[in-house]
matplotlib code that plots the C-alpha trace (Angstrom):
import matplotlib.pyplot as plt

x = [-5.4, -4.0, -6.2, -7.2, -10.3, -11.6, -9.9, -12.4, -12.2, -11.9, -8.7, -9.9, -8.2, -5.6, -3.7, -1.2, -1.2, -1.1, 1.4, 3.9, 6.3, 9.8, 13.2, 14.3, 18.0, 20.1, 20.9, 17.2, 16.4, 19.3, 17.8, 14.5, 15.9, 17.8, 15.2, 12.4, 9.5, 8.2, 9.2, 6.6, 7.8, 5.7, 4.0, 0.8, -0.7, 0.3, -1.1, 2.0, 2.7, 6.1, 7.3, 8.2, 11.4, 11.0, 8.4, 6.5, 8.0, 6.6, 4.6, 1.4, -1.3, -2.4, -6.4, -4.3, -1.7, -5.0, -7.0, -4.2, -0.6, -1.0, -0.3, 2.9, 3.5, 3.0, 6.0, 8.7, 10.3, 10.8, 6.8, 5.0, 2.6, 0.3, -2.1, -5.7, -6.7, -9.8, -11.9, -11.2, -13.5, -16.3, -17.5, -15.8, -17.5, -16.0, -16.2, -14.0, -11.6, -11.5, -10.4, -7.3, -6.4, -6.7, -4.2, -1.5, 0.9, -0.5, 2.2, 0.9, -1.0, -3.0, -2.8, -6.8, -7.8, -11.1, -13.8, -13.0, -16.3, -14.9, -12.6, -13.8, -15.9, -17.5, -18.8, -15.7, -17.7, -16.9, -17.9, -17.3, -19.6, -19.4, -21.7, -21.4, -20.4, -23.3, -20.8, -17.6, -16.2, -19.2, -18.2, -21.7, -20.9, -16.7, -18.5, -20.5, -19.0, -15.3, -14.4, -16.7, -15.7, -12.3, -12.8, -14.8, -12.8, -9.4, -9.5, -6.0, -4.2, -5.5, -3.2, -3.7, -6.9, -5.5, -8.1, -6.4, -7.5, -6.4, -5.5, -8.5, -8.6, -8.1, -11.6, -13.7, -13.0, -14.1, -10.0, -7.2, -8.7, -12.4, -10.7, -8.6, -11.5, -13.4, -11.5, -10.8, -14.4, -14.6, -11.5, -12.9, -15.8, -14.7, -14.3, -10.9, -8.6, -7.8, -4.7, -6.2, -3.5, -4.7, -2.9, -2.9, -2.1, -3.0, 0.3, -1.7, -4.1, -0.5, -0.8, -0.2, -3.6, -4.2, -1.5, -3.0, -6.3, -3.8, -2.3, -5.6, -7.5, -4.6, -4.7, -1.7, 0.0, 0.7, 3.8, 3.9, 6.4, 3.9, 5.1, 1.7, 2.5, 4.9, 8.8, 8.9, 10.9, 8.6, 5.9, 8.2, 8.5, 4.8, 3.7, 7.1, 6.4, 7.9, 4.9, 2.9, 1.1, 2.9, 5.2, 3.2, 4.9, 4.4, 6.7, 4.2, 5.3, 8.8, 9.1, 9.0, 6.3, 2.7, 1.0, 0.1, 3.8, 5.2, 3.3, 4.3, 7.9, 8.1, 6.2, 6.5, 8.0, 10.6, 13.6, 14.8, 14.8, 15.3, 17.0, 15.6, 17.9, 17.4, 13.7, 15.2, 17.5, 14.8, 12.8, 14.8, 16.4, 12.4, 11.9, 14.7, 14.1, 10.4, 12.2, 14.7, 11.6, 9.9, 7.2, 5.7, 6.6, 4.4, 6.0, 4.5, 6.3, 4.1, 5.9, 6.1, 8.6, 11.4, 10.8, 9.4, 7.7, 9.3, 12.8, 12.4, 11.5, 14.4, 16.7, 15.3, 15.8, 19.6, 19.9, 18.0, 19.7, 23.4, 23.6, 26.5, 27.2, 25.8, 22.8, 21.1, 18.0, 14.8, 13.3, 13.1]
y = [1.8, -1.6, -4.3, -6.5, -9.3, -12.0, -15.4, -17.6, -21.7, -21.5, -23.7, -27.5, -29.4, -31.7, -29.2, -26.9, -23.1, -21.4, -19.1, -20.4, -18.2, -17.2, -19.1, -17.0, -15.6, -17.3, -13.9, -12.8, -16.6, -15.6, -11.9, -13.6, -15.3, -12.8, -9.7, -9.5, -11.2, -7.8, -6.2, -6.8, -5.2, -5.9, -4.2, -2.1, -5.0, -7.8, -8.5, -7.4, -9.5, -7.6, -9.3, -12.6, -13.7, -11.7, -12.5, -15.3, -18.0, -17.4, -14.4, -14.1, -12.0, -9.7, -11.1, -14.6, -13.1, -11.4, -14.4, -16.6, -14.8, -14.3, -17.3, -17.5, -13.6, -14.5, -17.4, -14.9, -14.7, -10.6, -10.4, -10.5, -8.0, -6.5, -4.1, -4.8, -1.4, -3.1, -2.0, 1.6, 1.5, -0.5, -2.7, -6.4, -9.4, -11.3, -14.3, -12.4, -11.3, -14.9, -16.4, -13.8, -15.2, -19.1, -18.6, -17.3, -18.0, -18.2, -14.7, -12.8, -9.3, -7.1, -3.8, -2.5, 0.3, 2.2, 2.6, 6.0, 7.8, 7.2, 10.1, 12.5, 15.3, 15.8, 12.9, 11.1, 10.0, 10.9, 14.7, 18.3, 18.9, 17.2, 17.6, 16.5, 13.5, 12.0, 9.0, 11.1, 10.0, 7.9, 5.7, 3.3, 2.9, 2.0, -0.5, -2.1, -1.7, -2.2, -3.1, -5.9, -7.6, -7.2, -8.9, -11.8, -12.4, -12.0, -12.5, -12.8, -12.0, -8.5, -5.5, -2.0, 0.0, 2.2, 5.5, 7.6, 11.2, 12.4, 15.8, 18.4, 21.8, 22.1, 24.8, 21.0, 19.6, 22.5, 23.7, 21.6, 22.4, 21.0, 18.0, 16.7, 16.9, 15.4, 12.6, 12.4, 11.7, 9.6, 6.7, 6.9, 5.2, 2.5, -0.6, -1.8, -4.7, -4.2, -1.3, 1.9, 4.0, 7.7, 8.5, 12.4, 14.4, 17.2, 19.0, 21.7, 18.6, 17.7, 19.8, 18.9, 18.4, 16.0, 14.1, 14.7, 12.9, 9.9, 9.5, 9.8, 7.1, 4.9, 4.8, 5.4, 7.5, 6.2, 7.9, 8.6, 9.1, 11.1, 14.3, 15.7, 15.4, 16.9, 15.0, 12.1, 14.4, 16.8, 14.1, 12.5, 15.8, 16.7, 12.8, 11.1, 7.4, 6.2, 7.4, 5.3, 1.8, 0.9, 2.1, 2.5, 3.5, 4.0, 4.6, 5.3, 7.9, 9.3, 12.9, 15.3, 12.9, 12.5, 9.3, 8.2, 10.2, 7.6, 4.5, 5.1, 5.7, 2.5, 0.5, -3.4, -2.6, -5.2, -3.2, -0.2, 3.1, 6.1, 5.1, 7.0, 6.7, 9.4, 8.0, 3.9, 5.6, 7.7, 4.6, 2.6, 4.1, 4.8, 1.0, 0.4, 2.7, 1.1, -2.6, -1.3, -0.7, -3.6, -2.4, -3.8, -2.2, -2.2, -0.7, -1.1, 0.2, 1.0, 0.7, 3.9, 4.7, 3.7, 1.1, -2.0, -2.7, -5.7, -4.8, -1.5, -4.0, -5.8, -3.0, -1.8, -5.2, -4.9, -1.5, -2.8, -5.7, -4.1, -1.2, -1.6, 1.7, 4.9, 6.2, 9.6, 8.4, 9.7, 10.3, 14.0]
z = [-13.0, -12.2, -13.2, -10.0, -10.5, -8.2, -8.3, -10.2, -10.2, -14.2, -14.3, -15.2, -12.0, -12.9, -15.0, -14.4, -13.1, -16.2, -14.2, -11.7, -9.1, -11.3, -9.8, -6.8, -7.2, -3.8, -2.8, -3.1, -0.9, 1.9, 2.3, 2.9, 5.6, 7.2, 7.5, 9.9, 10.1, 11.5, 8.2, 5.2, 1.5, -1.4, -4.2, -5.0, -7.1, -8.6, -12.4, -14.9, -17.5, -17.6, -14.1, -16.0, -14.8, -11.7, -10.2, -13.0, -14.2, -17.7, -19.9, -18.9, -20.0, -17.2, -16.9, -16.4, -13.7, -12.0, -11.4, -11.3, -10.5, -6.3, -5.2, -7.3, -6.3, -2.3, -2.8, -2.7, 0.5, 0.2, -1.1, 2.2, 1.5, -1.4, -1.9, -3.1, -5.1, -6.2, -3.2, -4.3, -7.0, -5.7, -2.4, -2.7, -1.2, 1.8, -0.3, -3.2, -0.4, 1.1, -2.2, -2.0, 1.6, 0.6, -1.9, 0.5, 3.2, 6.5, 7.5, 3.9, 4.9, 2.5, 2.4, 1.4, -0.3, 1.6, -1.0, -1.9, -1.6, 2.8, 1.1, -1.9, 0.1, -3.1, -5.6, -6.7, -10.0, -13.6, -14.6, -14.4, -11.8, -8.6, -6.2, -2.2, -1.3, 1.6, 2.4, 2.7, 6.1, 7.1, 10.0, 9.5, 5.7, 6.2, 8.5, 6.8, 3.0, 3.7, 7.4, 7.6, 4.6, 5.1, 8.7, 7.3, 4.3, 5.3, 8.7, 10.2, 7.3, 6.8, 6.9, 7.0, 5.7, 4.0, 3.3, 0.4, 0.8, -3.2, -3.9, -2.5, -2.1, 1.9, 2.2, 0.4, 3.8, 5.8, 6.4, 7.9, 11.6, 10.7, 8.7, 11.0, 13.8, 11.4, 10.8, 14.6, 15.0, 12.0, 13.2, 16.6, 15.6, 13.9, 15.0, 16.6, 16.3, 12.4, 11.5, 10.0, 7.9, 6.6, 3.2, 2.1, -1.1, -0.1, 1.9, 3.4, 6.2, 7.2, 9.9, 14.1, 14.7, 12.0, 13.8, 17.3, 15.5, 14.4, 17.6, 19.8, 17.8, 17.5, 13.5, 11.8, 9.1, 5.4, 4.8, 0.9, -2.0, -4.5, -6.4, -5.1, -1.3, 1.1, 0.8, 3.4, 5.8, 5.8, 6.8, 9.1, 10.8, 11.4, 12.5, 13.9, 12.6, 16.5, 17.9, 15.3, 16.2, 13.0, 10.4, 6.7, 3.9, -0.2, -2.6, -5.6, -8.0, -9.1, -8.6, -11.4, -13.2, -13.7, -13.4, -17.1, -18.2, -15.8, -16.7, -20.8, -19.4, -17.6, -19.3, -19.2, -15.7, -16.1, -15.4, -13.1, -14.8, -13.1, -9.7, -6.4, -3.7, -1.5, -1.4, -0.7, 2.1, 3.8, 3.5, 4.7, 7.7, 8.7, 8.7, 10.4, 13.3, 13.5, 13.8, 16.1, 18.3, 17.7, 15.6, 12.5, 9.1, 5.6, 2.8, -0.5, -3.9, -6.8, -10.6, -11.5, -8.5, -10.6, -13.3, -11.9, -8.0, -7.6, -8.2, -6.2, -3.5, -3.9, -3.5, -0.4, 1.0, 0.2, 1.6, 4.9, 5.2, 4.5, 7.4, 9.1, 11.0, 12.4, 10.7, 10.8, 12.9, 10.9, 14.6, 15.5]

ax = plt.figure().add_subplot(projection="3d")
ax.plot(x, y, z, "-o")
ax.set_aspect("equal")
plt.show()
């Protein structure tokens, strides 16, 4: 998993930070100034030594980047959001989240993964036998352990709260209809004021009833590029993004690869290895549609999508900025 730690004040005062931002090429700086402020592109984490010369000014250890790299990352004109993954594994305090918020610009936003206890019908811990998980879609736990700290710690810098449902046999969730109904009740019980996004990794759960549950509760579908999930065009067909309160997309894993295989193939994540122009094009079209409709857009890329998440973001930014002619809308 990507290492993310709290930000600790362990750097002696008066010394320069152990890592700073890389020099931004003029082309990327101009792209950042040109693109809409409603478009937030970023990566799923920030602590990768291979990003030296791309995001960071020097080679630094993963631990150093986890603790000190966020400020440098957030100063890049094209990196205006980032994922917080450590909240997926255990609750994170408001103080830790506030430390993140304190080092980024006012218009920066975080995409926060909700605790996996909320999205697994069985105990998500290790072991071959997994009993029922009493925290599955429990709004009280969500409010107390996830949403409360996020609201208190990140404040207005909180972006989408992501409920990621890993691949599961549909019967463990009671089947697609029961899942959608229970999800509806869960989302309806959450407090207003935050953007809730739901990411599926089980194609059978992507149904019209699921889409209706999102629409009824003001939540949004997170369109994900991942081999375990339906293709983007199918997600866009079932859940029409122009009816969503905001567009949230995650470009996660290249087709035909498993996570560990992609990790080994692409490390140290300093270059594009396998381009995915089809996904880039579909993401760009959807983002443009949403911007034309004056809705916010969040797109987060992973290193395992093409080989280097920030370089994928830069490719996507160029594609969005360069669009100049008729295009086929993704809306249906």
